[in-house]
C-alpha positions, 0 to 999 in steps of 0.5 A: 469482540463479543463478551460471551466466549461461546458466541465469540468462538462461533462468530469467528468460525463463521467469519473464517468459513465465510471467508473461505467460501468467498475466496473460492468464489474469487477463484471460480470467477477469475478462471471460469464464470467472471461473476464478480467482474461487474462488482469492480469498476476498473474491471468494467473499463479495463482492456481486459483481464491480466492487463497490468500483468501483460504490461509487465510481461511485455516489459520483460520481453522488451528487455530481452529483445533490446527495446525500452521497457517503457515502450508503448503506444505513447512512447517510442513504439519500437517493440513488437507486442507479444500480449493481446493488450496491456497497461503501460509499464511504469516501474523501476527496471528490477521488476522488468529484470524478473519479468524477463525470466518468465517472458523467456519461457512462458506465454503471456497467459501462462505467466499470468496464471502462474502469477495468480498461483504465486499470489495465492501462496503469498496470501496464505503465507501472510495469513499464516504469519499472522496466525502464528502471532504469539499470544493471540486468541483463536478467535482473533486468528480465525477472524483475521484469516476469514476477513483476509480471504474474503478481502474484495480488493484482492479479487481485482488484484488478481484479475489485473495481475498486479503485485500489490500483495507482494508489496504488502508482504514486504510491508509486513516483514518491515513492520514485524522487523521493527516490532522485533527490534523494539522488543530487543531492548534490554529492559523489555519495553517497547519504544513509545510505551512506558513500563507499568512499573515505571510510568514516568520513564518516558518523561524522564529520558535524558535530553536528546535521547531517542526513547527506545531507539538502539544505536544503528547496528553494524553493517553485518547486523543490517544485512542479516535483518529480513526487514532491511531486505524487505525494504530494499525489495519494496523500494524496487517494486513500488518505490513509495517506501522511500518515504520510510527513510525519513523515519529511519534517519530521524532515529539515527539509522543512516547506515540502513538508509545509505546501504539500501540506497546504494543497492537500489542505485546499483540495480537501476543505474546500468539500465538508465545509463544505457537508456537515459531517456527512459529515466525521464520517461519513468519520472514523467509517468510517475510524477506528472500531475493528475489528469484533468478529467475526473476518473471514478477508478481513482480513489484516495482523498486527493481525488476528492480534493480534485472533484471539489475543486472542479465542481466549485471553483471556476478554472479560469478564476485564477492562474498561478505560474510556479515555473514548471507548471501553471496552477489554475484555481480549480487545482488549488485544492489538490495542491493545498491538500498535498501540502497539508498532509505532507506538513502534518505528517512531517510535523507529527514525525518530528514531534514523536519520533523519540517516543512513538514505535517505529512501525507506527510512524512508518504506517503513518507515512504509508497512509500519507502516501495513500492520501496524496498520490494521484493514482490510488486504484481499488486493488492498492488497498491490499497494501493496507492489510499489514498496517491493519494487522499490526494495529489490531495485534498491538493496540487495544482498540476496535477501530482497526477491526472496523476499518479492516471489515470496511475495506474488505467489503465490495464497493458502491459499484455493486449497488448500481453497476450501469450507473457507475460505469456509464455516467461521467463523474463530472455529472454525479451528484454530491451524494453519489460522489460521497457514496462512491468515496465512502468505501475507500477514501473515507476509511483511509482518512479515518485510519490516518487520523487514528494512527496520527493519534496513536503516535502520541498515545500512551498505555494503549498497547497490547502485551507484545510477546517476543517474536522469534 
């Protein structure tokens, strides 16, 4: 932040006002003008506005009519479409349960615009929760609110009718719950940070003691924790937060993991028992390898590994049969990268779970998912907002501020719309690929490295006021 309080106050207000203006342009473009559609590569190549929402709406309608929620042109083809177009449904049944309620009373477009309104309220609720964070200056509140309102991936989130923001709200509740849990210790310190009056405390912990980790609570305490239910909701929505169980188990919270697993299983087993073939389809949709064709709408560091493999390694140079799949030489960078990130993340977790704040380890696994999953779309980066908020509010560093602004910017597509849309990625130069991925893959990679370092850090936390 600027050194002068006056300039700092002025800059923060400018950011807030600019964010409000940009957000109003978002809404106008969504509903009327579509000015911003060319800024987003996926909007240029998608079936049309609300394509993702329509897939969810159709799944709800299929559930009502007794068809598979995964029914689409590539699977079964039994249901009568009630939407003009759609992207296939790939989620667990609970999302379809909720979608069925809307599909029973609303038309597809009515449901979409209602979801737009709900997302706007969720965004305001998320901003309001950060705004009320105790002890932060007004400049921080205004700057965070302004950047969040003008966060460009959110426009595509709304345009597609996705629910990454709902997932972001779940993540925020999980992280805040972990911060609250850490602050509830009797001595008032936080896991991973030694008290100023006792700088050697972390090093003097008894062998086997988990620094800052209270024993797993009673069942009643777990079910009254909003963070627990946010985790259950996240498991039902996008499921990758199952990775958080690694951290919870290491910290001795097996009751929480067991109960969450039982709740999710209870929600999905009745459906899959009645349609076991749909479980196979769910696994196929979400665990199948990356498509062989390079896709510019796929972001993430694993997409970079795929590009490098195809550009520099002949596919027929080597083929390794691993039983379930034959891996060609050009695919080796992808699988090597996935293994590398997984091993590094697991190693850091094993080294630091006794001392690092729990929410920081959860953020590390969140970023690991962003680094290795095959389908990272532009709107997915909305889910990084709560992680950036936590780092800004709890660590004394400019890095998360820089990353928040970086990710909020429109992507390289705005620089040459026709090129990114029409030229196959296999024909791009290395410079063009570098420019394309510098807007998302690069900041996510930097964020991962920074959080990994913070898991080992001491003495960089900001004061943590008690959260109500």
